[in-house]
C-alpha positions, 0 to 999 in steps of 0.5 A, spaced: 500 500 499 502 506 498 504 511 504 498 515 507 499 522 507 500 525 514 498 533 513 493 537 517 488 533 513 488 527 517 481 526 518 482 524 511 487 518 513 480 514 512 478 515 505 486 514 503 485 507 507 479 505 504 481 507 497 487 503 497 485 497 500 479 496 495 483 498 489 488 493 491 485 487 490 486 484 497 479 484 499 476 477 499 469 480 497 471 482 490 469 489 489 466 489 481 472 493 476 466 496 473 465 501 479 469 506 481 474 504 487 474 512 489 467 514 488 465 508 493 471 510 497 468 518 498 462 515 499 463 510 505 468 516 507 463 521 507 458 517 510 462 515 516 464 523 517 456 524 518 456 519 523 462 521 527 464 528 524 469 532 528 470 526 534 476 521 534 474 514 535 478 508 537 477 501 534 480 495 537 487 491 535 486 488 528 486 481 532 480 483 537 476 484 531 478 479 527 476 474 532 469 478 534 468 477 526 469 470 526 464 468 532 459 464 528 453 468 531 456 475 530 451 480 528 452 488 528 448 489 534 451 484 538 458 487 538 455 492 544 453 486 548 459 482 548 464 488 550 459 492 554 464 496 558 468 498 552 466 505 548 469 501 541 464 496 540 459 501 539 464 505 533 464 498 530 457 497 530 455 504 527 462 504 522 460 497 519 452 498 518 454 505 515 459 501 510 454 495 509 448 500 508 452 505 503 455 498 499 447 496 499 443 502 497 449 505 493 452 499 490 447 494 490 451 489 493 447 484 497 447 484 505 452 478 505 457 481 500 456 488 504 457 485 511 463 481 509 466 487 505 465 492 511 468 487 516 474 487 511 474 494 511 474 495 518 479 490 519 484 494 515 483 500 518 484 497 526 490 495 523 492 502 521 489 505 527 493 499 532 488 501 538 488 508 537 484 514 536 482 515 529 479 522 527 473 523 522 473 531 520 466 535 519 463 534 512 466 541 509 473 538 511 473 532 508 468 534 502 474 539 500 479 534 501 475 529 496 474 534 491 481 535 491 483 528 490 478 527 484 480 534 481 487 531 482 485 524 479 482 528 473 488 532 472 492 525 472 487 523 466 490 529 462 484 533 463 485 540 462 485 545 467 480 549 465 475 543 464 477 541 471 476 548 474 469 548 471 467 541 473 469 543 480 466 551 480 473 554 481 477 558 478 483 556 474 488 558 479 484 555 484 484 548 481 492 549 479 493 551 486 490 545 489 494 540 483 500 543 485 499 542 493 497 535 491 503 534 486 507 536 492 504 531 497 504 525 492 512 527 491 513 527 498 510 520 500 
């Protein structure tokens, strides 16, 4: 996986992790190649930010989460019942349900497939957070960062600055400034 940018937009780490995980093909539950992986990652990240925007959440270490998901009678609501004295079960349940529901409603995944992919994404997030807090920014911050990612992606595909600026309702100089910043970010990775 690529290095995750570690700048002032720390909350966008979830987006980068989810996108890299989906694009890597490491998911046991394959995401169809005809779907735009960046858009899926953006949608999931935005929904998570709506649920947790502006706060830091904790996930357990990867091994505990894997053990939990492997239980025969696993269900999202049961997470809180299994670990009543911890805060992270509510986080796991809410994130899992948000990811699952996004995949089902926006991308027409079956409930089983969406559940399996949600678990895999959470395990990946747990691996990178390693039991520490994970910050989800408020809506405007994440929307701007995701817009900038899409803008830079368009630029790398050869789209002209003028078209990019119009598409994202920016001036040419604003679009160029964002591209310049993204190029620097990627150079430093």
